[in-house]
C-alpha positions as CSV (number, residue, x, y, z in Angstrom):
1,M,-10.8,-13.7,14.0
2,K,-13.2,-13.2,12.0
3,I,-15.8,-10.6,12.9
4,V,-19.4,-9.5,11.6
5,I,-20.7,-6.2,12.6
6,I,-24.4,-5.4,12.3
7,G,-25.5,-2.0,11.8
8,S,-22.5,-1.1,10.1
9,A,-23.3,2.2,8.5
10,G,-24.4,3.5,12.0
11,R,-22.6,6.0,13.9
12,L,-20.9,3.4,15.9
13,G,-20.7,0.8,13.8
14,A,-18.8,2.4,11.1
15,A,-16.5,3.5,13.8
16,L,-16.1,-0.3,14.6
17,V,-15.7,-1.2,11.2
18,R,-12.8,1.5,10.4
19,E,-11.2,0.3,13.8
20,Y,-10.8,-3.5,13.1
21,R,-10.6,-3.8,9.1
22,D,-7.1,-3.8,8.9
23,K,-6.4,-5.8,11.9
24,Y,-9.2,-8.3,11.7
25,D,-11.5,-10.3,9.1
26,V,-14.3,-8.0,9.4
27,A,-17.6,-8.2,7.2
28,G,-20.3,-5.7,8.0
29,F,-24.1,-5.5,7.5
30,N,-26.3,-2.3,7.1
31,H,-29.8,-2.1,7.7
32,A,-30.5,-2.5,3.9
33,Q,-28.5,-5.5,4.2
34,L,-29.5,-7.0,7.2
35,D,-32.7,-5.8,9.0
36,L,-33.4,-6.9,12.5
37,S,-36.9,-7.0,12.0
38,N,-36.9,-9.8,9.6
39,L,-36.0,-12.5,11.9
40,D,-35.9,-15.0,9.3
41,D,-33.8,-13.1,7.3
42,V,-31.2,-12.7,10.3
43,R,-31.2,-16.4,10.9
44,E,-30.8,-17.6,7.5
45,T,-28.2,-14.8,6.7
46,L,-26.2,-15.2,9.9
47,R,-26.2,-19.0,9.7
48,A,-24.7,-18.7,6.4
49,T,-21.8,-16.5,7.7
50,N,-18.7,-17.5,9.3
51,F,-17.5,-15.7,12.1
52,D,-16.0,-16.0,15.7
53,V,-17.3,-12.5,17.4
54,L,-20.6,-11.1,16.6
55,I,-21.1,-7.3,17.5
56,N,-24.8,-5.7,17.4
57,A,-24.5,-1.8,16.9
58,A,-27.7,-1.6,15.4
59,A,-31.2,-0.6,17.2
60,F,-34.5,1.1,16.7
61,T,-33.3,4.2,18.6
62,N,-36.2,6.8,17.6
63,V,-37.0,7.1,21.4
64,D,-40.4,8.9,20.7
65,L,-41.4,6.7,17.7
66,C,-40.7,3.8,20.3
67,E,-43.4,5.0,22.3
68,T,-46.5,4.6,19.1
69,E,-44.5,1.6,17.5
70,R,-44.2,-0.4,20.5
71,D,-44.4,-3.8,18.9
72,R,-41.4,-3.0,16.3
73,A,-39.3,-1.2,19.2
74,F,-39.6,-4.7,21.2
75,L,-39.1,-6.8,17.9
76,I,-35.9,-5.0,16.7
77,N,-34.4,-4.2,20.5
78,A,-35.3,-6.9,22.5
79,E,-36.3,-10.2,20.5
80,A,-33.8,-9.9,17.7
81,P,-30.6,-9.4,20.4
82,G,-31.7,-12.5,22.0
83,V,-32.0,-14.4,18.1
84,L,-28.3,-12.8,17.8
85,A,-27.2,-14.6,21.0
86,K,-28.6,-17.9,20.2
87,I,-27.2,-17.8,16.8
88,C,-23.9,-17.3,18.5
89,N,-24.4,-20.1,20.9
90,D,-24.7,-22.4,18.1
91,R,-21.4,-21.7,16.6
92,N,-19.7,-21.3,19.7
93,A,-19.2,-17.9,18.9
94,K,-19.4,-14.4,21.2
95,L,-21.5,-11.4,20.7
96,I,-21.3,-8.1,22.2
97,H,-24.5,-6.0,22.2
98,F,-25.0,-2.7,22.7
99,S,-27.3,-0.8,24.9
100,T,-28.0,2.4,26.7
101,D,-28.3,4.6,29.5
102,Y,-32.0,4.8,29.2
103,V,-32.5,1.7,30.9
104,F,-32.2,3.6,34.3
105,D,-35.2,6.1,35.8
106,G,-33.0,8.9,36.3
107,K,-33.7,9.1,40.1
108,K,-30.3,8.7,41.2
109,R,-28.1,11.4,41.3
110,A,-24.3,9.7,41.4
111,P,-23.1,7.7,38.5
112,Y,-25.0,4.5,37.7
113,T,-22.9,1.2,38.5
114,E,-23.8,-2.4,36.6
115,E,-25.1,-3.5,39.7
116,D,-27.6,-0.8,39.7
117,E,-31.1,-1.9,39.2
118,A,-32.5,-0.9,35.6
119,N,-36.3,0.9,36.0
120,P,-36.5,2.3,32.4
121,I,-39.3,4.9,31.9
122,S,-39.7,4.8,28.2
123,V,-40.6,2.1,25.6
124,Y,-37.5,2.6,24.1
125,G,-35.5,2.1,27.6
126,A,-37.7,-1.1,28.2
127,S,-37.4,-2.6,24.9
128,K,-33.4,-2.2,25.5
129,L,-33.5,-3.5,28.9
130,A,-35.5,-6.5,27.5
131,G,-32.7,-7.0,24.6
132,E,-29.7,-7.3,27.4
133,E,-32.0,-9.8,29.4
134,N,-32.3,-12.2,26.5
135,V,-28.9,-11.7,25.4
136,L,-27.4,-12.4,29.0
137,A,-29.8,-15.5,29.3
138,A,-29.0,-17.2,26.2
139,D,-25.0,-17.6,27.2
140,G,-23.5,-15.9,30.2
141,R,-20.2,-15.3,28.0
142,H,-21.6,-12.6,26.3
143,L,-21.2,-9.0,26.5
144,V,-23.3,-6.1,27.2
145,M,-22.1,-2.7,26.7
146,R,-24.2,0.2,27.8
147,V,-22.9,3.4,26.3
148,S,-24.6,7.0,26.3
149,W,-24.7,10.3,24.2
150,V,-22.9,8.4,21.7
151,F,-21.2,11.3,18.9
152,G,-18.9,10.6,16.2
153,P,-18.0,11.5,12.4
154,D,-20.3,8.9,10.6
155,R,-23.7,10.1,11.3
156,P,-24.8,13.6,12.8
157,S,-25.5,13.7,16.6
158,F,-26.5,16.2,19.2
159,V,-22.8,17.9,18.8
160,D,-23.3,18.3,15.0
161,G,-27.0,19.8,15.5
162,I,-25.8,22.1,17.6
163,I,-22.8,23.3,15.4
164,K,-25.0,23.9,12.7
165,R,-27.7,25.8,14.4
166,A,-24.9,27.8,15.6
167,Q,-23.7,28.5,11.9
168,E,-27.2,29.0,10.7
169,N,-28.6,31.3,13.9
170,A,-28.0,34.3,16.1
171,E,-29.3,32.3,19.3
172,V,-29.2,28.7,20.3
173,D,-30.2,26.9,23.4
174,A,-29.8,23.5,25.0
175,I,-31.4,21.6,27.6
176,A,-29.5,22.7,31.2
177,D,-31.4,20.5,33.7
178,K,-30.3,16.8,32.1
179,F,-27.2,15.2,32.7
180,S,-25.4,12.2,31.5
181,T,-21.9,11.6,29.5
182,P,-21.0,12.4,25.8
183,T,-19.0,9.0,24.4
184,Y,-16.7,9.3,21.5
185,T,-17.3,6.0,19.1
186,L,-13.0,6.6,18.3
187,D,-13.0,5.7,22.1
188,I,-15.6,2.6,21.9
189,A,-13.9,1.3,19.1
190,Q,-10.5,1.4,21.0
191,M,-12.1,0.1,24.1
192,V,-13.8,-2.6,22.1
193,G,-10.7,-3.4,20.7
194,H,-9.0,-4.3,23.6
195,V,-11.5,-6.8,24.4
196,L,-11.2,-8.6,20.8
197,D,-7.5,-8.6,21.3
198,G,-8.0,-10.7,24.5
199,W,-10.1,-12.8,23.0
200,S,-7.9,-13.2,19.8
201,R,-4.8,-14.0,21.7
202,R,-3.4,-11.6,19.1
203,A,-2.0,-9.1,21.8
204,P,-2.0,-8.7,25.5
205,A,-5.0,-7.5,26.6
206,P,-5.4,-4.8,29.4
207,N,-5.7,-6.7,32.7
208,G,-9.2,-8.2,32.9
209,L,-10.1,-7.7,29.2
210,G,-8.6,-11.0,28.1
211,A,-10.1,-14.4,26.6
212,G,-13.1,-15.1,28.6
213,R,-12.9,-12.9,31.7
214,L,-15.1,-10.3,30.0
215,Q,-18.9,-11.0,30.1
216,G,-22.0,-9.7,31.3
217,V,-22.9,-6.2,31.3
218,L,-20.4,-3.4,31.2
219,H,-20.6,0.1,31.4
220,F,-18.5,2.4,29.2
221,A,-18.6,6.3,28.6
222,N,-16.1,9.2,28.6
223,A,-15.4,10.5,32.2
224,G,-17.2,13.0,33.8
225,E,-20.6,14.4,33.3
226,C,-22.4,17.6,31.8
227,T,-25.5,18.8,30.7
228,W,-26.5,19.2,27.2
229,K,-26.1,22.9,27.7
230,E,-22.3,22.5,29.1
231,Y,-21.9,20.1,26.0
232,A,-23.0,22.4,23.7
233,Q,-21.2,25.6,25.1
234,W,-18.0,23.6,25.1
235,A,-18.3,22.3,21.6
236,L,-19.0,26.1,20.4
237,D,-15.6,27.2,22.4
238,R,-13.8,24.7,20.7
239,C,-15.1,25.6,17.2
240,Q,-14.3,28.8,18.0
241,D,-10.4,27.9,19.0
242,A,-10.4,25.9,15.4
243,G,-11.4,28.9,13.8
244,L,-14.9,27.6,12.4
245,P,-17.4,31.0,11.7
246,L,-20.4,30.8,14.1
247,K,-23.2,33.0,14.3
248,A,-23.9,32.1,17.8
249,K,-21.3,31.8,20.2
250,T,-23.3,31.3,23.6
251,V,-25.8,28.7,24.4
252,G,-28.8,29.8,25.9
253,A,-30.9,27.4,28.7
254,S,-33.9,25.5,28.2
255,K,-35.7,23.0,30.5
256,L,-36.4,19.6,30.1
257,K,-40.3,20.4,31.0
258,E,-40.1,22.5,28.1
259,M,-39.8,19.8,25.6
260,T,-43.6,19.4,25.1
261,N,-43.2,18.0,21.7
262,W,-41.8,15.0,23.1
263,V,-43.6,11.9,23.4
264,A,-41.5,9.4,25.4
265,R,-39.6,10.2,28.8
266,R,-36.1,10.8,29.5
267,P,-34.3,9.9,32.3
268,V,-33.1,13.2,34.1
269,Y,-30.1,11.9,35.2
270,S,-28.1,9.0,33.5
271,V,-24.4,9.1,33.7
272,L,-22.7,5.7,33.7
273,S,-20.1,4.9,36.2
274,T,-17.0,3.5,34.3
275,A,-15.3,2.3,38.1
276,K,-15.9,-1.3,36.5
277,Y,-13.8,-0.7,33.5
278,A,-11.0,1.1,35.1
279,K,-10.7,-1.9,37.6
280,L,-10.4,-4.2,34.9
281,T,-8.2,-2.3,32.5
282,G,-6.2,-0.3,35.1
283,S,-7.1,3.0,33.2
284,S,-9.9,5.5,33.1
285,P,-11.5,6.6,29.7
286,R,-10.4,10.0,28.6
287,T,-12.6,12.9,30.0
288,W,-15.7,14.0,27.7
289,R,-14.2,17.5,27.4
290,E,-11.0,15.8,25.7
291,A,-12.9,13.5,23.9
292,V,-15.1,16.3,22.0
293,A,-12.3,18.8,21.6
294,D,-10.5,15.6,19.8
295,Y,-13.6,15.5,17.2
296,I,-13.8,19.2,16.7
297,T,-10.1,19.2,15.8
298,R,-10.4,16.2,13.7
299,F,-13.5,17.1,11.5
300,Y,-14.3,20.6,12.0
301,S,-10.9,22.7,12.6
302,K,-10.4,25.3,9.9
303,K,-7.0,26.1,10.7
């Protein structure tokens, strides 16, 4: 099976390439090689490329910049995914498109399911929702995966930033009144690998992840929920266990309303329910605490 991954140099895309390159025929396009804002180039490049599955891990993800560059946000996050879906249709290929928890408004106080109504409160969220709709309208066989607070070794994220700050400063803080779930790129890659195995028929796929049975919208995140403060404190605690020198060992609390430099609104609560995933596979994702601890051990441990 031939797989093409767009956004192959990004945090998620690089993890996907690494996970599948020894098992499948994988080609990756980074931003310099394929810019989703140039739709003519996208069409020309992909129509000249053979593939059975196209994975789109690229997006315009600067939430604040999306507010002032609305047209660019909708071009990359909404129009381009629709083009990708149509290209896949033309060659009878499947598309896996990644979306975000930011399609929700955050008013709910229980994990969002795939059936909950999306109501984005930012341009970024609105553009990503439009991208979902364009993908699903093109062909119901395609898969839209919503993920949240993605972290991994290939590009710094919140957890790497907080560790760096704690190494350099005696005091650090993080927002204590915004809730979601950290999700490890390694776990996302393994989960999608089950889907690919089912589609390729190379190996038995867990329950409902077989060929043709998984489509539409699916949430995937590590289990549980936390604030950024809890996330940061857990990471620093694991760094101390791993022997990493830190100047700050305790994370102070800040509030969402204090982020006056932010342009875009963020959902206060955007935890994704993985009940559908668990029903399909018969297993649940590991907890975010386990995933973060694994990440710290693999990439930060000094012991």
